[in-house]
Structure formats: structure tokens, C-alpha cells
C-alpha positions in Angstrom: 0.0 0.0 0.0 1.4 3.4 -1.0 0.2 6.3 1.0 1.0 9.9 -0.1 3.4 11.8 2.1 1.5 14.0 4.5 1.5 14.8 8.2 0.7 11.5 10.0 0.6 11.1 13.7 0.3 7.8 15.4 -1.3 7.3 18.8 -1.2 4.4 21.3 -4.6 3.5 22.8 -4.5 2.2 26.4 -3.6 5.0 28.9 -2.9 7.4 26.0 -6.3 7.9 24.3 -8.4 5.9 26.8 -8.3 5.2 30.5 -8.7 1.5 30.1 -8.2 0.6 33.8 -11.9 0.4 34.8 -12.8 -1.7 31.9 -9.8 -4.0 32.0 -10.3 -4.5 35.7 -13.9 -5.5 35.2 -12.9 -8.0 32.4 -10.2 -9.6 34.6 -12.7 -9.9 37.5 -15.2 -11.6 35.2 -12.5 -14.0 33.9 -11.4 -14.7 37.4 -15.0 -15.5 38.5 -15.6 -17.7 35.4 -12.4 -19.7 35.8 -12.1 -19.8 39.6 -8.5 -18.6 39.3 -7.5 -15.6 41.4 -6.5 -12.5 39.4 -5.4 -9.4 41.3 -7.2 -7.0 38.9 -6.1 -3.9 40.8 -2.5 -5.0 40.4 -3.0 -6.0 36.7 -4.2 -2.5 35.7 -0.9 -1.0 37.0 1.0 -2.9 34.3 -1.0 -1.9 31.2 0.9 -1.7 27.9 2.5 -5.0 27.1 0.5 -7.8 25.4 -2.2 -9.6 27.2 -0.3 -12.9 27.4 2.4 -11.3 29.6 -0.2 -10.4 32.2 -2.0 -13.7 32.1 1.3 -15.4 32.7 1.1 -14.1 36.3 -2.1 -16.0 36.9 -2.3 -19.0 34.6 0.0 -21.9 33.7 1.7 -21.5 30.3 -0.3 -24.2 28.7 -3.6 -22.3 29.5 -2.5 -18.8 28.5 -3.6 -18.9 24.8 -7.1 -20.2 25.7 -7.5 -17.7 28.5 -6.4 -14.9 26.2 -9.1 -16.0 23.7 -11.7 -16.1 26.4 -10.7 -12.7 27.8 -11.1 -11.1 24.4 -14.5 -12.8 23.9 -15.9 -11.4 27.2 -14.1 -8.1 26.9 -16.8 -6.2 25.0 -19.4 -7.1 27.6 -17.4 -5.8 30.6 -14.8 -3.3 29.4 -16.3 -0.9 26.8 -19.0 0.9 28.7 -16.9 1.8 31.8 -13.8 3.0 29.9 -13.6 6.8 29.4 -11.5 8.9 27.1 -8.3 10.4 28.4 -8.4 14.2 28.8 -7.7 15.8 25.4 -8.0 12.6 23.4 -10.7 13.7 21.0 -9.1 17.1 20.6 -5.7 15.6 19.9 -7.0 13.4 17.1 -9.0 16.4 15.7 -5.9 18.7 15.9 -4.0 16.4 13.5 -6.9 16.2 11.1 -7.5 20.0 11.3 -4.0 20.4 10.0 -4.8 18.2 7.0 -3.0 15.3 8.6 -3.9 11.7 9.3 -4.3 10.3 12.8 -3.7 6.6 13.2 -4.0 4.4 16.3 -1.4 1.7 16.6 -2.0 -0.5 19.7 -1.1 -3.9 21.2 -4.8 -4.4 21.9 -7.0 -6.9 20.0 -8.0 -4.7 17.1 -11.8 -5.3 17.1 -11.9 -4.3 20.8 -9.8 -1.2 20.1 -12.3 -0.2 17.4 -15.2 -0.8 19.8 -13.6 1.6 22.4 -13.0 4.3 19.8 -16.5 4.0 18.3 -18.1 4.1 21.8 -16.2 7.2 22.7 -16.8 9.0 19.4 -13.0 9.2 18.7 -12.5 8.9 14.9 -8.9 8.2 13.7 -8.2 7.6 10.1 -6.9 4.1 10.7 -6.6 1.6 13.5 -3.9 -1.1 13.6 -3.9 -3.6 16.5 -1.9 -6.5 17.9 1.4 -4.6 17.8 3.6 -4.0 20.8 6.8 -2.0 21.3 9.3 -2.4 18.3 6.6 -4.3 16.3 4.7 -1.0 16.1 7.4 0.3 13.8 6.1 -1.7 10.8 2.7 0.0 10.9 4.2 3.4 11.6 6.5 3.1 8.6 3.7 1.8 6.4 1.7 4.9 7.1 4.6 7.2 7.0 4.1 8.4 10.5 6.5 11.3 11.5 5.3 11.3 15.1 4.1 8.6 17.5 2.4 9.5 20.8 2.3 7.0 23.7 2.5 6.6 27.4 4.8 3.6 27.7 8.6 3.0 27.2 7.4 0.3 24.7 5.8 3.2 22.7 9.1 5.1 22.8 11.0 2.1 21.4 8.4 1.6 18.7 8.7 5.2 17.6 12.5 5.2 17.6 12.6 1.9 15.7 10.3 3.5 13.0 12.4 6.6 12.9 9.5 8.7 14.1 9.6 11.4 16.7 8.6 10.0 20.1 6.1 12.1 22.0 5.3 10.7 25.4 2.7 11.4 28.0 3.2 10.2 31.6 -0.5 9.2 31.9 0.1 5.5 32.2 2.5 3.3 34.2 5.7 5.0 33.1 6.7 8.2 34.9 8.3 11.1 33.0 11.8 10.3 34.0 11.5 6.7 32.7 10.1 7.9 29.4 13.0 10.4 28.9 15.5 7.7 29.9 14.0 5.4 27.2 14.6 8.1 24.6 11.4 10.1 24.3 12.1 13.2 22.2 9.2 15.2 23.8 7.3 14.7 27.0 3.9 16.5 27.4 2.0 16.6 30.6 -1.0 14.9 28.8 -2.8 15.0 25.5 -4.4 18.4 26.3 -1.0 19.9 25.5 -0.7 18.2 22.1 -2.6 20.6 19.8 -0.4 23.5 20.8 2.8 21.5 20.5 1.6 20.0 17.1 1.0 23.5 15.7 4.5 24.5 16.6 5.9 21.3 15.2 4.2 21.9 11.9 5.1 25.6 11.9 8.8 24.9 12.5 8.9 22.3 9.8 10.4 19.8 12.2 
């Protein structure tokens, strides 16, 4: 697929565009109740970012992880979509890219159909959604769409941006504090997405 060169900004989903903690907590609690296996859902939501299998490995034997991941994704829409809010500035950040004639894409480790459900439920309308990609693996989608900037909350997002040769813009709204994001190589750290539109205008104006 060849996409014409234009401003393209990628966004992570969990804890960048959406506060997925309430919904993921509810989904883990439901999985725990169904399977009879203890899952500390409060602890699990402090580790958001990496693929689902990494969290399930804390609670299930390796041989069961694939089946548990499938089941979690099946029940996820029932428990996780409704209680999950947008992060402050999320809609405005996407709209700011589009208002400048750019393309806003979401590149996430989340199961892509569930990512789309979240965005649709919240009225957030990116130009593309690409799921199932974590950390450095995000670089493939970022390169494919010609993203110059990738915005995320996790050191894995920083690594993905740097692998793709994109500018890493980080927000410390997830599990990784500002110092950790800078140490990982973030080029820019904003307090949250509410600061993105002003930063983006300056970025475009300066031709960076």
C-alpha cells in the first residue's frame, strides 16, 4: 500500500487515548469469576501496555494462556467498553491532527476489534486503527503509514517510535513516569494530551 506523504501522527490506545483501567479491571474480574482462578485485577491494571499474554502469565500456567487470552477477548466487549472513558484531550488531539490536514492513526497492542469498539463508543474517529502490535513491532505500521510522530504513554511506545524513525512524543499518563520515558529516549514529554494541539501546531510551523 502506498500512502502519499503528509502529516501522519500515530497514537497508542490504552492510557494514551483511553483510560482503560476500569474496563480491563472488570474484564479480569469476570475472567477470574468464570475460571475460579485468582487474578489481582487492581495489580494488573498498574501494568498496562504489554501484550495480554504477559499479564495472564502471572495468573495461569503457560499451557492455558492462549485459551485464557481468547476467552478474555471474547468477554471483553461485555465488561470493558462501557466503563472506559477517554483520556483528557484525546478527542481534541485526534481532531488537531486532522484539522492540519493530517492523518491520525491508532497503533496498539490491543485486540484490534476491541480497540475499534472503544473508539466508536467514545466518538473518537482516527483515520486508521492497527492492532496487535507492541513496542518495536509497532514500527512496521508506523513506517507503512509514513508516521512522522508517535504518541504514547509507555517505554514500549518510545521504542516503537524510535525503531520506526518517528519522533517519540510521550505522555506520563500510564504506568511509566516522565523520567522513565525520557530515559527510554522520548524526544518530547507532554503533561498529557491536552498539550498536544499547541505542540503540534508549533511542530508543523517549525517544519520539524
